[in-house]
N, C-alpha and C positions, 0 to 999 in steps of 0.2 A: 503595541502595548503588550507587555509580558504579564501574564496572569498566573499566579501561583495555583497549581492544579493538584493539590494534595487529595482532593475528593474524587479524583478520576480512578475508576477501577483498573487494576493491573491485569485483569483477565476478562475476556468476553467469550461466551460459549454459544455454539450453534449446534445443529443436529449432528454433524460429523466432525466438527473442528473445535479447537479452543485457540483463541488468540491471546497471547500473553506478552506483556511488556518485556523487552530484552533485559537480560542479566549479563553484563559484559564478561565477567569472569567465567560464568557457566556456559554461555551460549556461543562464544567466539568460535570454538572448534566446529560445531555443527553448521553454523552459518557459513564459515569459510569453506568447509567441505562442499556444501551445496553450491556455492558460487563457483568453485573449481569444477565440479561435475557438470554444471550448467553453463560454463563460460562461453562456449561457442554460440549458444542461443542468446544469452544475455548481452554479449558485446554487440550483437546486431542491432539492439534496440535501446540500450541504456548507456548514457555517457559515463556513469560511474564504473561500468564494468569493462572498460577498454583494456585494462590490465588486471591480471589476477592478483588480488590483495594478499599480503602476507597475513599470517595469523595475528601478529601484533597490530597490523593496520585494521583488521576486522574488529579486534578487541577495542581499539581506540574509537572506531566508528560506532560501536554499540555503547560505549561510555558516553559519547556525544549524544546519542539517541536518548539515553537515560536523562542527561542534563536537560535536553530540550523538552522532554516529557514533563519534568518537574516545573519548568518555567512556562509551560503551555504554548510553546512555539510549534511543536509537532508531537504527534502521538504515533509512534511506530509499534506495531505488534508483530510478533513472530507467530506463524501459523503452524499448528500441530494437529495431527490426526488424533481424535479422541480415543479411538480403540487401541492404538499402539504407542502414542506419544511421539510419533515420527515427525520431525521438522520438515515442512514442505515449502515454505516461502515467507514473505513478509507483506504486510499491508499497512499503509500509513495515512493519517490525516496530517497534512502539512500546508504551508502557504496560508496559514490561518490569519484572518483579519478579524480581530475581536470587535472592532467598531462596527463593521458591516455584518459580522457573524457569518463568514463564509470560509470555506476551506477547499483544498484539493485532495484527491486520493491518488496515491502511488502504490504500485505493487509489482512483485515479481514472484515467479513460481519455479521451483526446482523442476528441471526438464522431465525427470522421471514421473512427475505427478500431474502433468498436463492432461487435458481431455477428460477429467472426471468431475468437472464442475466445482472443484474446491475453491478456485479463486472467485468465481461468481458468488459463492456462499460467503466467503470472507469479506468481499467488497460490500455485499448487501448488509452484512452484520455491522461493518464499520460505518457505513452510511447511515443506517438506522440509529446507531449509537451517536453519531455526530448530530443528527437531528434531535433525538430525544434528550441526550445528556447535556449537550452544549447549546441547544437551541439554534443551530445553524439555519440560515435562511436559504443557503445555496451551497451546493457541493459540485466541484468540477473534476473531470478526468481529462488529461491530455495524453495522447499516445501517437506514435508514428502512424501516418495514414495507411501505410502498407502492412502494418502489423495486424493482420486479420484476427488472430486469436485474442489479442488485447482489446481490439475494438468490439468484439462480441460481448464483452462483459458490460460496458455501459449500455449498449443497445439492448441486451437481455433484461437489464434492470430498469429500463424506461427513461434513461438519460436522453436528452435531446442533443443532436449534433448542431452546434452553433456555427461551425465553419472550420476552415483550415488555416493554419499559420504557415508561413514559408521559411521560418528559421527558428531555432531554439536558443539563439543568443551565442552559440559557439560554432554552429555549422549550418549549412543549408539543409533543410529537411522539411517535409510536409508533415505537420502535426495536426491531428484531428482534435478539436476541442468540444467536449460534451459537458452538459450541466444538467442538474436536476434540482427541483424544489421539493420540500418535504412531502407534499401531497401526491407527487408523481411516481414514487418508488413502487416498482412491481416486484412482488415476492418471487424468489427463485425456488423451485422445487427440484432438489437434486435427483 
């Protein structure tokens, strides 16, 4: 079920970050540059990052994210540092089931900005937003079981490990599946 979501804020702020819906024409260069600079790390974990996208492919991807935002199929936010306006990654609510009121969270961070708690802060913000703004009953995170950095985020926020999947639909992999209900979220202090 697609739901028109014109009432959804285009920006969410946290203590150190602001999360903003993408603007294809404006943001393609910075997103593409971050993917290029982080490619070695991203391709280890993310199927979409096996090849470095061209600038026009990144722009098309951001246009598609804008379309999905309006239809309520997913909500991607670009993550920026509040002090400098530096782009550091993305976080998304996707795989939304409006009938059951559940979603998944996906994320990636520019390699140069790992280890500072930025992604935990961004994921906490988008999860709280999903529960409060959309009334989601459940939010899920899936990540490679060997991706220790990625797994730390749901664990730090109080998500429960539900189990491991043995394939992601395209290749054999061990995927850790975490979920959380609204009352279980633990605040992160950066």
